[in-house]
C-alpha positions as CSV (number, residue, x, y, z in Angstrom):
1,X,10.5,-5.4,11.6
2,X,10.6,-9.1,11.1
3,X,8.8,-11.0,8.3
4,X,6.9,-14.1,9.6
5,X,6.8,-17.2,7.4
6,X,5.9,-20.5,9.0
7,X,8.2,-23.4,8.3
8,X,7.3,-25.3,5.2
9,X,5.2,-22.6,3.7
10,X,5.9,-21.3,0.2
11,X,7.1,-17.8,0.1
12,X,4.3,-15.3,-0.9
13,X,4.9,-13.1,-3.9
14,X,4.4,-9.4,-3.4
15,X,3.4,-9.5,0.3
16,X,4.2,-11.0,3.7
17,X,2.0,-13.4,5.6
18,X,2.9,-11.6,8.8
19,X,5.1,-8.8,10.2
20,X,6.5,-8.5,13.7
21,X,7.3,-5.0,14.8
22,X,8.8,-3.7,18.0
23,X,6.3,-1.4,19.7
24,X,7.0,2.2,18.8
25,X,5.1,5.0,17.2
26,X,2.2,3.8,15.1
27,X,0.9,5.8,12.1
28,X,-2.5,4.9,10.6
29,X,-3.1,6.2,7.0
30,X,-6.7,6.5,5.9
31,X,-7.7,5.1,2.5
32,X,-6.0,7.0,-0.3
33,X,-7.3,7.0,-3.9
34,X,-5.5,8.0,-7.1
35,X,-6.1,11.7,-7.0
36,X,-3.7,14.6,-6.6
37,X,-3.4,17.1,-3.7
38,X,-6.4,19.1,-5.1
39,X,-8.5,15.9,-5.2
40,X,-8.4,15.7,-9.0
41,X,-8.0,12.4,-10.9
42,X,-5.5,12.6,-13.8
43,X,-6.7,9.3,-15.2
44,X,-9.4,6.7,-14.9
45,X,-6.9,3.9,-15.5
46,X,-5.9,1.7,-12.6
47,X,-2.1,1.9,-13.1
48,X,-1.7,5.7,-12.7
49,X,-4.3,5.7,-9.9
50,X,-2.4,3.0,-8.1
51,X,0.8,4.9,-8.3
52,X,-0.8,8.2,-7.1
53,X,-2.5,6.4,-4.2
54,X,0.8,4.9,-3.2
55,X,2.5,8.4,-3.5
56,X,-0.3,9.8,-1.3
57,X,0.3,7.1,1.3
58,X,4.0,7.9,1.3
59,X,3.3,11.7,1.6
60,X,1.2,11.2,4.7
61,X,3.8,8.9,6.3
62,X,6.6,11.4,5.6
63,X,4.9,13.9,7.9
64,X,5.7,11.7,10.8
65,X,9.2,10.8,9.5
66,X,8.2,7.4,8.2
67,X,9.0,5.9,4.8
68,X,8.1,2.8,2.9
69,X,10.2,0.6,5.1
70,X,8.0,1.4,8.1
71,X,4.8,0.1,6.6
72,X,3.8,-3.1,8.3
73,X,0.2,-3.5,7.0
74,X,-1.5,-2.4,3.8
75,X,-5.0,-3.0,2.5
76,X,-6.1,-2.4,-1.1
77,X,-9.7,-2.0,-2.1
78,X,-10.3,-2.4,-5.9
79,X,-13.5,-2.2,-7.9
80,X,-11.8,-3.4,-11.2
81,X,-10.6,-7.0,-10.8
82,X,-10.1,-7.7,-14.5
83,X,-8.2,-4.4,-14.8
84,X,-6.1,-5.2,-11.7
85,X,-5.2,-8.7,-13.0
86,X,-4.3,-7.3,-16.4
87,X,-2.1,-4.6,-14.9
88,X,-0.2,-6.7,-12.3
89,X,3.2,-6.4,-14.1
90,X,2.9,-2.6,-14.3
91,X,1.7,-2.4,-10.7
92,X,4.6,-4.5,-9.6
93,X,7.0,-2.2,-11.4
94,X,5.5,0.8,-9.6
95,X,5.7,-1.0,-6.3
96,X,9.4,-1.7,-6.8
97,X,10.1,1.9,-7.8
98,X,8.2,3.4,-4.8
99,X,8.6,0.7,-2.1
100,X,11.7,-1.1,-3.1
101,X,11.8,-4.7,-1.9
102,X,9.7,-4.0,1.2
103,X,6.6,-6.2,1.3
104,X,4.2,-5.6,4.3
105,X,1.4,-7.9,5.3
106,X,-1.3,-7.1,2.7
107,X,-4.9,-7.8,1.8
108,X,-6.6,-7.2,-1.6
109,X,-10.3,-6.8,-1.4
110,X,-12.5,-6.5,-4.5
111,X,-15.5,-4.3,-4.0
112,X,-18.5,-3.2,-6.1
113,X,-17.5,0.5,-6.0
114,X,-15.5,3.2,-4.2
115,X,-16.8,6.5,-2.8
116,X,-14.7,8.9,-4.8
117,X,-15.6,8.4,-8.5
118,X,-13.9,7.5,-10.8
119,X,-11.5,5.8,-8.3
120,X,-10.6,2.3,-9.3
121,X,-8.3,1.5,-6.3
122,X,-7.9,2.7,-2.7
123,X,-5.0,1.9,-0.4
124,X,-4.7,2.2,3.4
125,X,-1.7,1.6,5.5
126,X,-0.3,1.1,9.0
127,X,3.3,2.0,9.8
128,X,5.4,1.3,12.9
129,X,8.4,3.6,13.6
130,X,11.1,2.8,16.1
131,X,10.8,4.4,19.5
132,X,12.5,7.8,19.7
133,X,16.2,7.4,20.5
134,X,16.4,3.7,19.7
């Protein structure tokens, strides 16, 4: 993958403006909330929910041999803007621990509510894996 940053633009923090990926296998991961494998929330706080949602994304990707480095697009839906803004430092630390220095093209959308109560945040992702044998 190649990160796209137009000449003269300031570098974004925590995401990429664009990603170029060679056509290969594409994996779409549905929205994942911060519940465990049995669909139970361990916390109503945004920080542990964010980490669990990210763990869930990576677990689905692993089934196709993909990892964090293959994610080219991620969308976050959050119904707690003040909580998100207050937790940015902690969320960044979780990102570094789970994703390393990989920053896909991302969108953050604040919504009134999420389907699975008491979800505070939901993540969906698109990954591109290299063609087999190359």
